[in-house]
C-alpha positions as CSV (number, residue, x, y, z in Angstrom):
1,M,-58.7,-57.9,107.7
2,C,-55.0,-58.9,108.2
3,S,-54.1,-61.5,110.8
4,L,-51.5,-60.6,113.3
5,R,-48.7,-63.0,113.8
6,Y,-45.5,-63.4,115.8
7,T,-42.2,-63.0,114.0
8,K,-40.0,-66.0,113.5
9,Q,-37.9,-65.1,116.5
10,Y,-40.8,-65.2,119.0
11,V,-42.9,-68.0,120.4
12,F,-45.9,-67.5,122.7
13,R,-46.6,-70.1,125.3
14,T,-49.4,-70.4,127.8
15,E,-48.4,-71.0,131.4
16,P,-50.5,-71.6,134.5
17,A,-50.1,-68.0,135.7
18,G,-50.4,-66.3,132.3
19,G,-48.2,-66.5,129.3
20,I,-44.7,-65.9,128.0
21,L,-43.2,-64.5,124.9
22,F,-39.9,-66.2,124.2
23,N,-37.3,-64.8,121.9
24,I,-35.6,-68.0,120.5
25,D,-32.6,-66.0,119.2
26,T,-31.7,-64.2,122.5
27,G,-33.4,-66.3,125.1
28,D,-35.3,-63.2,126.4
29,I,-38.6,-63.9,128.1
30,S,-41.5,-61.5,128.6
31,I,-44.3,-62.4,130.9
32,V,-47.8,-61.4,129.9
33,E,-50.8,-61.4,132.2
34,G,-54.3,-60.0,132.3
35,V,-55.6,-58.3,129.2
36,A,-52.1,-58.5,127.5
37,F,-52.3,-62.3,127.9
38,G,-55.7,-62.3,126.3
39,I,-54.5,-60.2,123.4
40,C,-51.4,-62.4,122.9
41,T,-53.5,-65.5,122.9
42,L,-55.7,-64.0,120.2
43,I,-52.7,-63.1,118.2
44,D,-51.4,-66.7,118.5
45,R,-54.8,-67.9,117.1
46,G,-54.3,-65.6,114.1
47,S,-56.8,-62.9,114.9
48,S,-56.7,-59.5,113.3
49,E,-56.6,-56.2,115.2
50,S,-60.3,-55.6,114.5
51,Q,-61.2,-59.1,115.8
52,I,-59.2,-58.6,119.0
53,L,-60.9,-55.2,119.5
54,G,-64.3,-56.8,119.1
55,K,-63.5,-59.4,121.7
56,L,-62.2,-56.7,124.1
57,R,-65.4,-54.7,123.6
58,E,-67.4,-57.8,124.6
59,E,-65.2,-58.4,127.7
60,Y,-64.9,-54.8,128.8
61,P,-67.9,-52.8,127.5
62,E,-67.4,-50.0,130.1
63,Q,-63.9,-49.2,128.9
64,A,-63.9,-46.1,126.6
65,D,-60.3,-46.2,125.4
66,L,-60.0,-49.8,124.2
67,E,-59.3,-49.0,120.6
68,S,-56.4,-46.6,121.4
69,D,-55.1,-48.9,124.1
70,L,-55.1,-51.9,121.8
71,H,-53.5,-49.9,119.0
72,N,-50.7,-48.7,121.3
73,F,-50.0,-52.2,122.6
74,I,-49.9,-53.6,119.0
75,C,-47.5,-50.8,118.0
76,E,-45.3,-51.6,121.0
77,L,-45.2,-55.3,120.0
78,K,-44.3,-54.3,116.4
79,E,-41.6,-51.9,117.6
80,K,-40.0,-54.6,119.7
81,G,-40.1,-57.0,116.7
82,I,-42.5,-59.4,118.4
83,I,-45.2,-59.3,115.8
84,E,-45.2,-58.5,112.1
């Protein structure tokens, strides 16, 4: 079970209306809200993909595509260089 973590270039910060991913090299900011905010918070806490999936299943038991949705989101974060 490998913990997910942000790359050196990115910092996650909680804000009153959600959270932000800040690229310290470029100054780019991405706003994250809703489920994405929850996932980013769990990544910030050092959770693994399977731990995040377990939490999502607790929160959204009626959702059938959680595993593929999470996997796609994680892949997107990796492609953008946000997480390792």
